[in-house]
C-alpha positions as CSV (number, residue, x, y, z in Angstrom):
1,M,0.0,0.0,0.0
2,T,1.1,3.5,-0.8
3,K,-0.3,6.7,0.5
4,I,-1.2,9.0,-2.4
5,P,-2.6,12.5,-1.7
6,V,-5.9,13.0,-3.6
7,E,-8.2,15.9,-4.0
8,E,-11.6,15.7,-2.4
9,Q,-13.5,15.1,-5.6
10,A,-11.3,12.2,-6.6
11,A,-11.9,10.4,-3.4
12,S,-15.2,8.9,-4.6
13,L,-13.5,7.1,-7.6
14,S,-12.7,3.9,-5.7
15,A,-13.0,2.2,-2.3
16,I,-9.2,1.7,-2.7
17,I,-8.7,5.5,-2.4
18,L,-8.9,6.1,1.3
19,D,-8.9,9.3,3.4
20,D,-6.2,9.5,6.1
21,E,-8.3,8.1,8.9
22,Y,-9.2,4.9,7.0
23,Y,-5.7,4.6,5.6
24,N,-4.0,4.9,9.0
25,F,-6.4,2.4,10.5
26,L,-5.7,-0.1,7.7
27,V,-2.0,0.3,7.9
28,A,-2.0,0.0,11.7
29,G,-3.5,-3.5,11.2
30,V,-1.0,-4.9,8.6
31,G,0.5,-8.1,9.7
32,H,3.5,-9.8,8.3
33,T,4.0,-13.6,7.8
34,E,7.4,-14.3,6.3
35,D,7.4,-12.2,3.0
36,I,3.6,-11.6,2.9
37,S,1.8,-8.6,4.3
38,H,-1.9,-9.0,5.1
39,I,-4.8,-7.5,6.9
40,G,-7.5,-9.3,8.9
41,A,-11.2,-9.2,9.2
42,D,-10.9,-6.6,12.0
43,R,-9.7,-4.2,9.3
44,L,-11.6,-5.4,6.3
45,V,-15.1,-5.4,7.9
46,P,-15.1,-1.6,8.6
47,L,-13.5,-1.0,5.2
48,K,-16.1,-3.0,3.3
49,A,-18.9,-1.5,5.4
50,H,-17.6,2.0,4.5
51,A,-17.4,1.0,0.8
52,W,-21.0,-0.2,0.9
53,L,-22.1,3.1,2.5
54,N,-20.3,5.0,-0.2
55,K,-21.9,3.0,-3.0
56,K,-25.3,3.5,-1.5
57,A,-24.7,7.2,-1.2
58,Q,-23.7,7.4,-4.8
59,V,-26.9,5.8,-5.8
60,E,-28.9,8.2,-3.7
61,N,-27.1,11.1,-5.4
62,G,-28.2,9.8,-8.8
63,E,-24.9,8.3,-9.8
64,R,-24.8,5.1,-11.8
65,V,-23.5,2.2,-9.7
66,D,-23.4,-1.4,-10.6
67,S,-25.7,-3.1,-8.1
68,R,-23.3,-6.1,-8.0
69,D,-20.6,-3.8,-6.5
70,I,-23.1,-2.8,-3.7
71,N,-24.1,-6.4,-3.1
72,K,-20.5,-7.6,-3.1
73,H,-19.4,-5.3,-0.3
74,F,-22.4,-6.3,1.8
75,K,-21.8,-10.0,1.3
76,D,-18.1,-9.5,2.0
77,V,-19.0,-8.0,5.4
78,I,-21.2,-11.1,6.1
79,L,-18.4,-13.5,5.1
80,L,-15.6,-11.7,6.8
81,S,-17.6,-11.4,10.0
82,A,-16.9,-15.1,10.5
83,G,-13.3,-14.2,11.3
84,L,-14.2,-11.7,14.1
85,T,-13.9,-12.3,17.8
86,E,-15.2,-10.3,20.8
87,A,-13.4,-7.0,21.5
88,M,-10.9,-7.5,18.7
89,T,-10.4,-3.9,17.8
90,R,-11.2,-0.4,19.0
91,L,-12.3,1.8,16.1
92,P,-11.5,5.5,15.8
93,E,-14.6,7.6,16.5
94,R,-15.5,8.3,12.8
95,L,-15.0,4.6,11.8
96,A,-17.2,3.6,14.7
97,F,-19.9,6.1,13.5
98,D,-19.7,4.7,10.0
99,L,-19.9,1.1,11.1
100,N,-22.9,1.9,13.3
101,S,-24.5,3.6,10.3
102,F,-23.9,0.4,8.3
103,L,-25.3,-1.8,11.1
104,S,-28.5,0.3,11.3
105,Q,-29.1,-0.5,7.6
106,V,-28.5,-4.3,7.9
107,P,-32.1,-5.3,8.6
108,A,-33.5,-3.3,5.6
109,E,-30.8,-4.6,3.3
110,L,-31.4,-8.2,4.3
111,A,-35.2,-7.7,3.8
112,S,-34.7,-6.1,0.4
113,N,-33.2,-9.3,-1.1
114,P,-34.0,-12.3,1.0
115,Q,-32.9,-14.8,-1.7
116,A,-29.4,-13.3,-1.9
117,Y,-29.0,-13.3,1.9
118,N,-30.8,-16.5,2.5
119,G,-30.1,-17.9,6.0
120,V,-28.3,-14.7,7.3
121,D,-29.5,-13.9,10.8
122,G,-29.3,-10.1,10.8
123,D,-29.6,-9.8,14.6
124,R,-26.8,-12.2,15.1
125,L,-24.6,-10.5,12.5
126,I,-25.2,-7.1,14.1
127,K,-24.4,-8.4,17.6
128,L,-21.2,-10.1,16.4
129,I,-19.9,-7.0,14.8
130,R,-20.9,-4.8,17.7
131,K,-19.0,-7.1,20.1
132,A,-15.9,-7.4,17.9
133,F,-15.6,-3.6,17.7
134,S,-16.9,-2.8,21.2
135,L,-19.7,-0.7,19.8
136,G,-22.4,0.5,22.2
């Protein structure tokens, strides 16, 4: 990963382009195994939730967004949540706010496409994520 300064309007081009707060959070969680750098679910879940929120906001602002991108980020949060444990990571205030915003939308998202999210227990998912990130 490399930090590249971007102007405000360019920040919406990709979930890969992160502001300083998300970038610093991500970098702080980089682990190293031999010659491989990696990040875990404790970093990816907030990142994917943030990407999902951004895509949803783009749609609300009238921008064209591939619905598969939106669904992929949401499904990634579900899948990655399996790797979370209680009180794994404390989030910076803004990231906690964003993740709480995501969690508040989970029930509606699950209800909007029951076939795609068949078998996902929304209450359990929310509780798991709240415990992992010590969210109130």
